[in-house]
C-alpha positions in Angstrom: 164.1 98.8 240.5 161.5 99.6 238.0 160.1 95.9 237.8 159.7 95.3 241.2 157.7 98.9 241.5 155.9 98.2 238.5 154.7 94.5 240.1 153.9 96.5 243.1 151.5 98.9 241.5 150.2 96.2 239.4 149.5 93.6 242.5 149.8 90.6 240.2 153.7 89.6 240.5 155.3 87.0 242.7 154.6 84.1 244.8 151.2 84.5 246.5 150.6 88.4 245.3 146.9 89.1 244.9 145.5 89.6 241.7 142.7 91.2 242.5 144.3 93.9 244.5 145.4 97.7 243.4 147.5 99.8 244.7 145.3 102.4 244.5 142.7 103.8 247.8 139.2 102.8 247.8 137.4 106.3 247.1 140.0 106.7 243.9 139.0 103.3 242.6 135.3 103.4 242.7 135.3 106.9 241.0 138.0 105.3 238.2 136.1 102.1 237.7 132.5 103.8 237.8 133.6 106.7 235.5 135.5 104.6 232.6 134.0 102.2 230.0 136.8 99.4 229.6 137.1 97.3 226.2 139.5 95.1 224.6 139.4 93.3 221.1 138.1 89.5 221.1 138.8 87.7 217.7 136.4 89.8 215.8 134.5 91.7 218.0 135.1 94.1 221.1 134.2 93.6 224.1 133.2 96.1 226.7 132.5 97.0 230.3 130.6 100.1 231.7 129.3 100.9 234.9 125.2 100.1 235.2 125.1 101.9 238.7 126.5 102.6 242.2 125.6 99.6 245.1 126.1 99.1 248.3 129.1 97.6 249.1 130.5 98.5 245.0 129.6 98.8 241.7 127.3 97.3 238.7 128.8 96.9 235.8 127.5 95.3 232.2 129.0 93.8 229.3 126.3 94.4 226.9 128.0 92.3 224.4 128.2 88.8 226.0 127.6 87.1 223.2 124.3 86.6 222.6 122.7 88.1 226.5 124.0 90.9 228.5 125.5 89.8 231.4 125.3 92.2 234.7 127.9 91.5 236.9 128.8 92.9 241.0 131.7 94.3 242.0 132.6 94.1 245.6 135.3 96.8 246.1 137.5 96.3 249.9 139.7 98.4 251.9 143.1 96.4 252.2 144.9 99.3 254.1 144.5 103.2 252.8 146.5 102.7 249.7 145.2 98.8 248.4 142.0 98.1 247.3 140.6 94.5 246.7 137.9 94.3 244.1 136.4 91.4 242.8 133.9 90.4 240.2 130.3 88.0 241.2 128.4 87.3 238.0 126.2 85.0 240.1 126.2 81.3 241.0 123.1 79.5 239.7 124.3 76.0 241.1 123.9 74.8 236.8 127.5 73.7 235.7 126.9 75.9 232.4 125.7 79.1 233.6 128.3 78.9 236.4 131.1 78.7 233.8 129.7 81.2 232.2 129.4 83.7 234.5 133.1 82.7 235.1 134.4 83.4 231.7 132.3 87.3 232.1 134.0 87.0 235.3 137.4 86.5 234.4 137.1 89.4 231.6 135.9 91.8 234.1 138.4 91.6 236.5 141.1 91.9 233.5 139.1 95.5 232.3 139.3 96.6 235.9 143.2 95.6 236.1 143.1 97.7 232.7 141.4 100.6 233.8 143.7 100.7 236.8 146.8 99.9 235.9 146.7 100.9 231.4 147.7 97.2 231.1 146.1 95.9 228.1 143.8 93.0 227.9 145.7 89.9 226.7 143.1 88.3 224.9 144.8 85.3 224.6 145.5 84.3 228.0 142.3 85.3 228.5 140.8 82.7 226.4 143.0 80.0 228.4 142.0 80.8 231.5 138.5 79.9 230.3 139.8 77.0 228.5 140.7 76.0 232.4 137.2 76.5 233.5 135.5 74.9 230.8 137.6 72.0 231.3 136.7 72.0 235.1 133.3 72.1 234.7 132.9 69.6 231.5 131.7 66.7 233.2 129.4 68.6 235.5 127.8 70.0 231.8 128.2 67.0 229.9 125.7 65.9 233.0 123.4 68.6 233.0 123.5 68.3 228.6 122.4 64.1 229.1 119.8 65.1 231.6 118.3 67.4 229.0 118.7 65.2 226.5 117.0 62.4 228.4 113.9 65.0 229.3 113.4 65.7 225.7 113.4 61.8 224.7 110.8 61.6 227.9 108.8 64.5 226.8 108.9 63.1 222.6 108.0 59.0 223.7 105.1 61.1 226.2 103.9 63.1 222.8 104.1 59.9 220.7 101.1 58.1 223.2 99.4 61.0 223.1 99.4 61.1 219.4 98.7 57.2 219.1 96.0 57.8 221.8 94.6 60.6 219.7 94.4 58.4 216.8 92.6 55.6 218.0 89.9 57.6 219.1 89.8 59.2 216.1 90.9 62.1 216.5 94.6 61.4 214.5 95.3 62.2 210.9 
């Protein structure tokens, strides 16, 4: 019985359960996430999330230590019923596979930190890393295409610069 109650509270057990739905009223969920700075240990660093302000329909949160940049995401709050709230992180969509994969990584971290905030369930950094690896593998072909395209552009730029240097040398401007 305790396991069933725990699964209902966490909103993450069983087939078809929504991992982003919590057994907490909307206003209480917003207040709790807004007032809490959550963190977890990932390898040698501490990853943290904090509120950056209320916006229409949700809350802006930041991860100031998300690698070499600070990530800002929007948390969308939706009442499922009087006692349940769905919280969905959205870190944006640029259409570029590499930046969208990075945004998805942060969304996964934020979702885990929201779960920790609302349920007390600690973030499982190893499981989170496996989810991120799946995202990377799924996006790898498009990320490689983007990388190769960038390399081709760089090669083209270098060729154009070499041609310009040769013309400058012919005109007496070179070394």
